[in-house]
Structures are given as C-alpha cells and as structure tokens.
C-alpha positions as CSV (number, residue, x, y, z in Angstrom):
1,M,-0.1,0.0,0.2
2,N,1.0,3.6,-0.8
3,R,0.9,5.5,2.2
4,E,1.5,8.8,0.9
5,T,-0.6,8.3,-2.1
6,T,-3.1,7.3,0.6
7,R,-3.0,10.3,2.9
8,R,-3.2,12.8,-0.7
9,T,-6.5,10.9,-1.7
10,I,-8.0,11.2,1.7
11,F,-6.7,14.8,2.5
12,T,-8.1,15.6,-1.4
13,L,-11.3,14.1,-1.3
14,S,-12.3,15.3,2.0
15,A,-11.6,19.0,1.1
16,L,-12.9,18.3,-2.1
17,A,-16.3,17.7,-0.4
18,V,-16.9,20.4,1.5
19,M,-15.9,23.2,-1.7
20,G,-18.5,21.0,-3.4
21,L,-21.1,21.6,-1.0
22,G,-19.8,24.8,0.5
23,S,-20.6,26.3,-3.4
24,A,-23.5,27.0,-2.7
25,G,-22.8,29.1,0.4
26,W,-23.1,32.6,-1.1
27,I,-27.1,32.0,-1.1
28,W,-27.4,30.4,2.3
29,I,-26.3,33.6,3.7
30,H,-29.3,35.3,1.8
31,R,-31.5,32.7,3.7
32,E,-33.2,31.2,0.5
33,A,-36.1,29.1,1.1
34,N,-35.3,25.4,0.6
35,H,-36.2,25.3,-3.0
36,E,-34.2,28.1,-3.9
37,L,-31.2,26.1,-1.8
38,I,-31.9,23.0,-4.4
39,E,-31.5,25.1,-7.1
40,A,-28.3,26.7,-5.9
41,L,-26.9,22.7,-5.2
42,E,-28.3,22.1,-8.7
43,N,-26.2,24.9,-10.1
44,A,-23.5,23.6,-7.9
45,K,-23.6,20.6,-9.3
46,A,-23.7,21.6,-13.0
47,H,-20.4,23.4,-12.5
48,L,-18.4,20.7,-10.9
49,P,-14.9,19.4,-12.7
50,P,-15.5,16.8,-14.8
51,G,-15.8,13.3,-13.5
52,V,-17.5,14.6,-10.3
53,E,-20.4,13.5,-9.4
54,F,-22.7,15.0,-6.5
55,T,-26.1,13.5,-5.1
56,W,-28.0,13.9,-2.1
57,S,-31.8,12.6,-1.0
58,K,-32.6,15.6,0.9
59,A,-31.6,19.2,1.3
60,I,-32.8,21.6,4.1
61,A,-31.9,25.2,4.4
62,L,-31.0,26.7,7.7
63,P,-31.4,30.5,7.2
64,T,-31.1,31.4,10.7
65,S,-27.3,30.0,10.6
66,H,-26.6,30.7,7.5
67,G,-26.1,27.0,6.4
68,A,-27.6,24.1,5.1
69,R,-28.4,20.2,6.1
70,L,-27.8,17.5,3.9
71,T,-28.9,13.7,4.0
72,D,-27.5,10.2,2.4
73,V,-24.7,12.8,0.6
74,V,-22.8,10.8,-2.5
75,L,-19.6,12.8,-4.1
76,K,-17.3,10.9,-6.8
77,D,-14.4,11.8,-7.7
78,P,-12.0,9.9,-10.2
79,N,-9.5,9.7,-7.3
80,G,-12.8,7.8,-4.8
81,T,-15.8,8.1,-3.3
82,I,-17.1,10.3,-0.3
83,S,-20.6,9.5,1.5
84,A,-22.1,10.9,4.7
85,A,-25.9,9.8,6.1
86,T,-25.9,13.5,7.5
87,I,-23.6,16.6,6.6
88,E,-24.5,20.0,8.2
89,L,-22.8,23.1,7.2
90,I,-23.2,26.3,9.5
91,G,-21.9,29.9,9.0
92,A,-21.0,29.5,5.2
93,V,-19.2,32.9,4.1
94,A,-17.2,32.9,0.5
95,G,-14.0,34.4,-0.2
96,S,-13.3,37.5,2.5
97,G,-16.4,37.2,4.2
98,E,-18.0,39.8,2.2
99,T,-21.8,39.3,0.7
100,K,-21.8,37.6,-2.7
101,S,-24.7,37.3,-5.0
102,T,-23.1,35.0,-7.3
103,P,-20.2,32.2,-6.6
104,D,-16.8,31.9,-6.6
105,H,-13.7,30.0,-6.7
106,S,-12.0,31.9,-3.6
107,S,-11.5,30.0,-0.4
108,L,-14.5,28.8,1.8
109,H,-15.2,29.8,5.5
110,F,-17.5,27.7,7.6
111,D,-18.2,27.9,11.1
112,H,-19.1,24.7,12.1
113,V,-19.3,21.5,9.5
114,I,-20.7,17.6,10.8
115,A,-20.9,14.9,9.4
116,Y,-22.5,11.8,10.7
117,T,-21.5,8.1,9.5
118,L,-18.9,9.3,6.8
119,Q,-16.6,7.2,4.3
120,V,-14.2,8.2,2.0
121,T,-13.0,5.4,-0.5
122,G,-9.8,6.2,-3.0
123,A,-7.5,3.7,-4.7
124,D,-5.6,2.5,-1.9
125,G,-8.0,2.5,0.9
126,T,-11.0,3.2,3.0
127,M,-11.2,5.8,5.9
128,Q,-15.1,5.5,7.9
129,V,-15.8,7.9,11.1
130,K,-19.2,7.6,12.8
131,R,-18.9,11.3,13.8
132,L,-17.0,14.3,12.6
133,S,-17.3,17.9,14.0
134,L,-14.8,20.9,12.5
135,D,-15.0,24.7,13.7
136,G,-13.6,27.4,11.9
137,I,-12.5,25.8,9.2
138,M,-11.2,27.8,6.0
139,L,-10.9,25.7,2.9
140,P,-8.4,27.2,0.2
141,P,-9.3,27.5,-3.4
142,S,-8.9,24.5,-5.4
143,T,-5.9,26.2,-7.5
144,E,-3.9,25.6,-3.8
145,D,-2.9,23.0,-2.4
146,Q,-5.2,21.6,-0.2
147,V,-3.3,19.7,2.1
148,S,-0.8,22.7,3.1
149,S,-3.3,25.1,2.7
150,L,-6.3,24.0,4.6
151,M,-7.0,26.4,8.2
152,M,-9.1,24.7,11.3
153,D,-9.6,26.3,14.8
154,H,-10.9,22.7,16.3
155,G,-11.9,19.4,15.0
156,E,-13.3,16.4,16.8
157,A,-13.6,12.6,15.4
158,T,-15.1,9.5,17.0
159,Q,-14.8,6.0,15.7
160,V,-12.1,6.6,13.3
161,A,-10.9,3.4,10.7
162,V,-8.6,3.6,8.2
163,T,-7.9,0.2,6.4
164,S,-5.7,-0.5,3.3
165,V,-7.4,-1.8,0.0
166,D,-6.3,-5.0,0.4
167,G,-7.1,-5.2,4.4
168,L,-3.7,-6.0,5.7
169,E,-3.1,-2.6,7.1
170,S,-5.4,-0.7,9.4
171,A,-5.3,1.8,11.7
172,R,-8.2,3.1,14.8
173,A,-9.2,5.0,17.4
174,D,-12.1,6.1,19.4
175,H,-11.7,9.8,19.9
176,V,-9.4,12.3,17.5
177,I,-9.2,16.2,19.0
178,L,-7.6,18.4,16.9
179,D,-6.5,22.3,17.7
180,Q,-5.1,25.1,15.8
181,Y,-4.5,23.2,12.2
182,G,-2.8,24.7,9.8
183,T,0.7,25.7,8.3
184,G,2.8,27.9,10.8
185,R,-0.1,27.1,13.7
186,I,1.2,25.9,16.5
187,S,-1.3,22.8,17.4
188,R,-2.2,20.4,20.0
189,L,-3.4,16.4,19.0
190,T,-4.9,13.9,21.4
191,V,-5.9,10.8,20.0
192,S,-7.6,8.0,22.7
193,K,-7.3,4.1,22.4
194,F,-5.4,4.2,18.9
195,L,-4.5,0.4,17.1
196,L,-2.7,-0.1,14.6
197,H,-2.9,-3.7,12.9
198,Y,-0.5,-5.1,10.1
199,G,-1.8,-8.2,8.8
200,E,1.1,-9.4,6.7
201,H,3.8,-11.7,8.1
202,P,4.9,-11.4,10.5
203,V,1.9,-10.1,12.0
204,R,2.0,-6.9,14.0
205,D,-0.4,-5.1,16.5
206,A,0.3,-2.1,18.3
207,S,-1.9,-0.2,20.6
208,I,-1.6,2.9,22.8
209,A,-3.9,4.1,25.3
210,Q,-3.2,7.9,24.7
211,L,-1.1,9.9,22.4
212,V,-0.8,14.1,23.2
213,S,1.2,16.3,20.8
214,D,1.3,20.0,22.0
215,G,3.6,22.6,20.5
216,S,4.1,21.5,16.8
217,D,3.3,22.8,13.9
218,L,1.8,19.7,12.8
219,A,0.5,20.7,9.2
220,G,3.8,21.7,8.2
221,L,5.3,18.2,9.8
222,L,2.7,16.7,7.2
223,Q,3.6,18.8,4.2
224,S,7.2,18.3,5.0
225,Y,7.0,14.6,5.3
226,L,4.6,14.4,2.1
227,K,7.7,15.7,0.4
228,G,10.1,13.7,1.6
229,N,12.2,16.6,3.3
230,G,12.2,14.8,6.6
231,L,10.9,17.0,10.0
232,L,10.5,20.7,10.4
233,F,12.0,21.9,13.9
234,H,10.7,25.6,14.8
235,D,11.6,28.0,17.5
236,G,9.9,26.8,21.0
237,N,8.9,24.0,23.0
238,Q,7.2,20.6,21.4
239,S,6.1,17.9,23.7
240,F,4.7,14.3,23.0
241,T,3.5,11.9,25.5
242,V,2.5,8.5,24.9
243,E,0.6,6.3,27.1
244,D,0.3,2.3,27.6
245,F,2.0,1.4,24.5
246,L,2.3,-2.0,23.3
247,L,3.7,-4.2,20.3
248,S,2.5,-7.7,20.1
249,G,2.7,-9.8,16.9
250,E,3.5,-13.2,15.5
251,V,6.5,-15.1,17.3
252,D,6.9,-17.7,15.1
253,G,6.0,-18.5,11.5
254,P,3.3,-18.0,9.5
255,G,-0.2,-18.4,11.3
256,S,1.6,-18.7,14.7
257,A,0.5,-17.7,17.9
258,Q,1.0,-14.0,18.8
259,D,2.4,-12.4,22.1
260,R,3.9,-9.2,23.8
261,L,7.0,-8.1,22.3
262,V,7.7,-4.5,23.3
263,G,5.9,-1.9,25.9
264,F,6.0,0.9,28.0
265,E,3.8,2.4,30.3
266,K,4.3,6.3,29.5
267,G,7.0,7.5,27.2
268,R,7.6,11.6,27.1
269,L,9.7,13.8,24.8
270,H,10.1,17.3,24.8
271,I,11.9,19.3,22.5
272,D,13.2,23.1,23.4
273,T,14.3,24.6,20.1
274,D,16.4,27.7,19.7
275,G,17.3,28.6,15.8
276,K,19.3,25.6,15.2
277,K,19.9,24.1,18.7
278,S,17.8,21.8,20.3
279,R,17.3,20.1,23.8
280,V,15.8,17.2,23.7
281,T,14.6,15.3,26.8
282,E,13.2,11.9,26.7
283,S,12.0,9.2,29.4
284,F,10.2,6.2,29.4
285,T,8.8,4.3,32.7
286,H,8.2,0.5,32.8
287,F,10.2,0.1,29.3
288,R,9.5,-3.7,28.8
289,V,11.1,-6.5,26.4
290,W,9.4,-9.9,26.5
291,P,11.5,-12.8,25.4
292,T,9.2,-13.7,22.7
293,G,10.9,-11.6,19.6
294,P,13.7,-13.4,17.7
295,R,16.1,-10.6,19.1
296,S,15.2,-10.9,22.4
297,M,15.3,-14.6,23.4
298,A,19.0,-14.2,24.9
299,I,16.5,-12.6,28.2
300,K,14.9,-16.0,28.6
301,T,17.9,-17.9,28.1
302,L,19.4,-15.8,30.8
303,G,16.8,-17.0,33.1
304,Y,14.8,-13.5,33.2
305,Q,10.8,-13.4,32.3
306,K,11.1,-9.9,30.8
307,F,13.2,-6.8,30.7
308,D,11.7,-4.0,32.9
309,G,13.3,-0.7,33.1
310,A,13.3,3.0,33.0
311,V,15.1,5.0,30.2
312,V,16.1,8.5,30.0
313,L,18.2,10.7,27.9
314,N,18.7,14.8,27.9
315,A,20.8,15.9,24.7
316,I,21.6,18.9,23.0
317,V,21.3,18.9,19.2
318,D,23.4,21.4,17.3
319,R,22.0,21.0,13.8
320,E,24.3,23.5,12.1
321,A,27.2,21.8,13.5
322,D,25.6,18.8,12.8
323,V,26.5,17.1,16.5
324,A,24.7,15.5,19.8
325,H,26.1,16.4,22.9
326,V,24.4,13.6,25.2
327,T,24.3,14.8,28.9
328,Q,22.6,11.5,30.2
329,F,21.3,8.3,28.7
330,D,20.3,6.6,32.0
331,V,19.0,2.8,31.8
332,N,17.9,1.3,35.1
333,A,16.6,-2.2,35.5
334,P,16.3,-4.2,38.4
335,E,17.7,-7.8,38.5
336,F,19.6,-6.4,35.8
337,G,21.8,-3.6,36.2
338,H,22.2,0.5,35.8
339,L,23.9,1.9,32.9
340,N,24.8,5.5,32.4
341,M,26.2,6.8,29.4
342,A,27.4,10.5,28.2
343,G,29.3,11.5,24.9
344,D,29.2,13.5,21.8
345,F,28.0,12.2,18.7
346,V,28.6,13.8,15.0
347,Q,27.2,13.2,11.4
348,L,23.8,13.0,12.1
349,A,22.7,14.3,9.1
350,A,22.4,11.9,6.0
351,P,21.6,12.5,2.4
352,Q,17.7,12.4,1.5
353,G,16.3,9.2,1.6
354,A,19.1,7.5,3.2
355,L,19.5,6.6,7.2
356,P,21.7,8.7,9.2
357,Q,24.9,6.7,10.2
358,P,26.1,8.7,13.6
359,Q,29.8,8.6,14.5
360,I,30.8,8.4,18.2
361,A,33.5,11.5,19.2
362,H,33.7,10.8,22.9
363,L,31.7,8.4,25.1
364,D,31.9,7.5,28.8
365,F,29.7,5.0,30.2
366,S,29.1,3.0,33.6
367,W,27.7,0.0,34.5
368,R,26.5,-0.9,38.7
369,D,25.4,-4.6,38.0
370,D,22.7,-5.8,39.6
371,G,22.9,-9.6,38.5
372,L,23.3,-9.9,35.0
373,V,26.6,-10.1,34.7
374,S,26.6,-13.5,36.7
375,R,23.8,-14.3,34.6
376,I,26.2,-14.2,31.8
377,I,28.9,-15.8,32.8
378,N,27.0,-18.9,34.4
379,S,25.2,-19.2,31.0
380,M,28.8,-19.2,28.6
381,A,30.2,-21.9,31.5
382,V,27.3,-23.9,30.9
383,A,27.6,-23.5,27.1
384,Q,31.3,-24.4,28.0
385,G,30.5,-27.3,30.3
386,M,32.7,-26.1,32.8
387,D,32.0,-24.9,36.7
388,P,31.0,-21.3,36.6
389,D,34.1,-20.4,39.1
390,A,36.6,-22.6,36.9
391,Y,35.2,-20.4,33.9
392,V,35.5,-17.4,35.7
393,T,39.4,-18.4,36.3
394,L,40.0,-19.2,32.5
395,L,38.6,-15.9,31.6
396,R,40.8,-13.6,34.2
397,R,43.8,-15.6,33.1
398,T,43.0,-15.5,29.3
399,W,42.7,-11.5,29.7
400,S,45.4,-10.7,31.7
401,P,48.2,-13.1,31.3
402,A,51.3,-13.0,33.3
403,G,52.7,-9.8,32.9
404,A,50.0,-7.6,31.5
405,A,50.2,-4.1,32.8
406,P,47.4,-3.7,35.4
407,D,45.9,-0.8,34.2
408,S,45.2,-2.7,30.7
409,V,41.7,-3.2,29.9
410,G,41.9,-6.8,30.1
411,A,43.8,-6.3,33.7
412,Q,40.5,-4.7,34.6
413,L,37.9,-6.8,33.7
414,A,39.4,-9.5,35.4
415,K,39.2,-8.1,38.2
416,Y,35.9,-6.7,37.6
417,I,34.4,-10.1,37.0
418,A,35.8,-11.4,39.9
419,N,33.7,-9.6,42.3
420,P,31.0,-7.4,40.1
421,E,28.7,-6.7,43.3
422,A,31.8,-4.5,44.4
423,G,30.8,-1.3,42.4
424,P,30.6,0.2,39.2
425,L,32.4,-0.6,35.8
426,T,33.5,2.5,34.2
427,A,35.0,3.1,30.8
428,M,35.5,5.8,28.1
429,I,36.0,5.6,24.5
430,A,37.9,8.6,23.0
431,P,38.9,8.0,19.3
432,E,41.6,9.7,17.3
433,K,38.8,9.9,14.8
434,P,34.6,9.7,14.8
435,V,33.9,5.9,14.9
436,P,30.5,4.4,13.8
437,V,27.8,4.1,16.2
438,L,27.4,0.2,14.9
439,T,31.3,-0.3,16.7
440,L,29.6,-0.5,20.0
441,V,27.9,-3.8,19.2
442,T,31.7,-5.2,18.9
443,I,33.5,-4.0,21.8
444,P,32.2,-6.4,24.2
445,A,33.5,-9.2,22.0
446,M,36.3,-7.5,21.2
447,M,37.7,-5.0,24.0
448,T,40.9,-7.1,24.8
449,H,42.5,-6.8,21.4
450,P,44.9,-4.1,21.4
451,Q,44.1,-3.2,17.7
452,V,40.4,-2.2,18.6
453,V,41.6,-0.8,21.8
454,E,43.9,1.5,20.2
455,M,41.4,2.3,17.7
456,L,38.6,3.0,20.3
457,G,41.0,4.8,22.6
458,L,39.8,2.7,25.2
459,T,40.2,2.7,29.0
460,V,38.4,0.3,31.5
461,Q,38.5,1.0,35.4
462,S,37.2,-1.6,37.5
463,P,35.3,-0.8,41.1
464,V,37.8,1.4,43.4
465,A,37.5,0.2,47.6
466,G,34.1,1.3,48.5
467,A,32.4,1.4,45.6
468,A,29.6,-1.1,46.5
469,A,28.2,2.0,48.9
470,G,28.0,4.5,45.6
471,D,25.6,7.2,44.8
472,D,22.7,4.4,43.9
473,A,23.6,1.7,46.1
474,Q,20.1,2.9,47.7
475,A,18.4,4.2,44.6
476,P,14.4,3.8,44.7
477,D,12.7,2.3,41.8
478,P,14.1,4.2,39.0
479,N,10.4,3.7,37.1
480,M,9.1,5.6,40.2
481,T,11.6,8.7,39.7
482,T,12.3,8.8,35.4
483,D,8.7,9.8,34.9
484,E,10.3,13.2,34.6
485,P,13.4,14.3,33.3
486,V,16.5,15.0,35.8
487,D,16.1,18.6,35.1
488,P,12.4,19.3,35.9
489,E,12.6,22.5,34.0
490,V,12.8,21.3,30.8
491,L,9.4,20.2,30.8
492,A,7.9,23.0,32.4
493,P,5.0,24.8,30.0
494,G,6.2,27.4,27.9
495,P,4.3,29.8,26.2
496,S,3.0,29.0,22.8
497,A,4.9,30.8,20.2
498,A,4.4,31.5,16.3
499,P,7.2,29.4,14.5
500,K,9.9,31.6,13.5
501,T,12.1,30.6,10.7
502,G,11.7,26.6,9.9
503,V,14.9,24.5,9.8
504,T,14.6,21.5,7.8
505,A,16.4,18.3,8.9
506,Q,17.8,15.8,6.8
507,P,15.2,12.4,6.5
508,S,16.1,9.6,8.8
509,G,13.8,7.1,6.9
510,Q,10.6,6.3,7.7
511,K,9.0,3.7,9.5
C-alpha cells in the first residue's frame, strides 16, 4: 500500500467534498427558501469539474445559521468516493466574508461542519468516521494545495478507522481531537485508544491508550513528510506523550500464536528549540521487552521473564554543527543493572532518502551490576561445559596473563568479573577519529584485542575500594523517579509562540 498516495487521496477528497457542498454557500447567507437552496445545489452540481458526481436525497436550508443540512450525500471523483448519512454546514462565508450574489472560486469559511457516518474511499484504502465535527474551517481555493493550505480551529472525530485496500493494514481510534491546524500554527493533537494492525507476516499489532502532541506545527510536519523533506523544527517547545504502548505479534512462522514483544507505561519527549539548537529530553517508565521476539530470546536464556526498566535521555542537538551532546542516557533495570552513558556524536544528518550513520566522537559510560554479569558468565560456563567458578578463573587468566599491565583493559575486566557486586565498572571511548555507533556492538567480544583498544581509545576502570556504597546503592525504584527528566524545568510549560524561521533536517527514513 502506498501510504503517501492514501494520505493525499483522503485529504484531497475530504476538502473537495466540503468545497462541492459549500459552493452554494453564497445563497445560504441570503436565507433563501429550500427550493432555492436546491436550485443553488443543482447549479453547483452542474459546474463541478468533469468526472465529479454529486448527489443527495434531501436538502434543508438553515437560514438563521446561514447553513444547510444534507442527507445521504455522495460525492464521486476519479480518485474515489465520499459518502455521509448527514452533513451540516453552518456559517458559510465565501472568500473574504463579504456578501456575494454570485458564486466564486475563492476560499470558503465555515463556522461549523458536522458529518455523520462519513466514508472516504480511494484507490489505496478506506477511511470511516462515525462522527466528524469541525469548527472554524477555512478551505483554500481549488487551485491551491488542499493539504498545506487547509486551516481549522478545532476538530473532533469519533470511531475513526482507516483500512488499506487489501485489508492487511488498518488504524483505528476511539476519539481524535485536533486544535489549531494549519501551516505555521501551533497545534495540539489528542488521540485516544489507538490501534494499528499489520496483517502480512510477521503480523504486528500496536496499541496506545492515549497520545498527545502539543506545540508542533502539525500541518508543516505533514507537508514536509509528504514531500520527503524530513522533520521541520521550529523555535519553541514541543512535547509528545504516549501512555500504555504495547507491540505484539507473531513469534514464529505464519499463522503462529501472537505474544507481547515490546511496551512501556509512559513515554515522554520534549524538544526546546532556539534557532538551530534543540534541547531534547526523553523518558520511558516501565520499558518492557519480553523474550518472545527473535532478537530478545537472550533474556529468556539468561533466566529472566522480561526486561523491565526506566530510561532517561538528555541531549543538546546542534544541527548547524551536526553534533549531538548527550549529557545523560540512563537505563536502570532491577535484576539487570544500571547503565549510564554520556558523550558526543557527529554526522547526524544524512543524504535525502538515506538513513543517518552517526559517529562517536567521545563516550563515557558506567555499569553497576544487579545480577546480569553473573547470569551471563554462568550461561557461558554451561555452554562450555565448565563450572562457573572455573570459567571465571579461565577468563581472568586469558584477559590478564602474567606480565600484563595492571591498568590494561584486560586486567581491569579480569578484576571486575571476580566481584561484579563491588561497584560500578567505568569506561571511556576517545578515538582519534570518530567511529560508527555500530562499533559498540563489537566491543564486548573485541575489547581485549590491542588493535581494537587502540582504535577506540578505550580505557576501563574496575571498581575502587568502597564503591559498593556508591551514589545509587540505595536508589529507589527507577520507574518511580524517571517519569520526569533529571531537570524538571525542561518540561515546564512554556508560552506557545508562532514558529520563527523553519529549519529542515535531513530525513531519517520512514517507519
């Protein structure tokens, strides 16, 4: 299914529907009788573009509200069909709002538009809405882009469903509220009980209890996305909140049972932008990974029922310098351990249509073990058919042979695995030239190789005496402390200001 075509079809047809109905708005303003309303609609019908058909079963003028009510409405266009059991258009004004005695093709404004049992069908899929209510909507002239030029003060939709033509993909929401939509306007979007289904193997289902986006130019973001230009940043505060996210799906071959894969209780993202610099804060509470997916079976192998932790990220992104300074990346998972990282990353941008390939310029991290290291060693020992204590002795001799420098990476690791509960293991990567982020994947298996150590500028420090009573020795449940970022002022509500000069980042690929 072509998602871009589907979105364009739905937006274009929706705008065309109201424009076709609204072309008779000039006569409603003059409070004409029902038969004159019908005459006006027939006239509008006769002047529709070639290939467009417009029918209705009943039309009632609403002169006191400068509007009309139509039932059993059908609008057919070469791109698809729109139908509704009832459509009401209130406060119709053509063009600048001045009274006109003849119809024109300028923009149309409606104080209120409401539709019941609305269905939009295009070449790539169908959208159904039980009830759609729009306030303060401005439809652009037909010569302008219907997506970027559409303006709306407030909109609500209930029981929304979008389905691909092959039925394999669908999205549903119980309730959608959108305020202040239009290019250059700061919008607020709330979506309740959202469900996304992908039916081709492997089958995937995602659910969200509630999603809230505030402070973003959603129309600008949509237009930038449709053009393939990546995300559009603007000055001010942007925030996104997702509650009760769960991804589930097939865990084996086609038609196999579905199970939980990944989920979190609450996710928050806040972006504070000034010019080409953005301060980014992100957090997840009870971020869970179940040992059901092909890439997460190691969790079960190590004896865990699931991974359950809290995540916090604080970073400053400079798009002009193409640098991200991560001040904190914190992952705290009981029975696993506590990871904290900070560093500088470069080459964040990517050519259009390509994925970014960030590079590590500098990285510091620490690991305080809460049982993961012992489980890994025991699992490796069993795989080798050895006693865990004997396996630890073998590793220590391998990593730190006689004559090895006590401050070498191997010697420090050998000291650490003898007593991982003693305190945090710290390390630093300081390469002469930035290295790809994916290099981190190879470090566990290669960190004692001299060539790798030299290339990465890797240094490791095992716990010092007394480290067991460190800063987080008595830390509370991380899921009760990382719901907010480390700096609570980052998420403090700020004034919603109109965006200044937009800055377009390179696309990072579509999901």
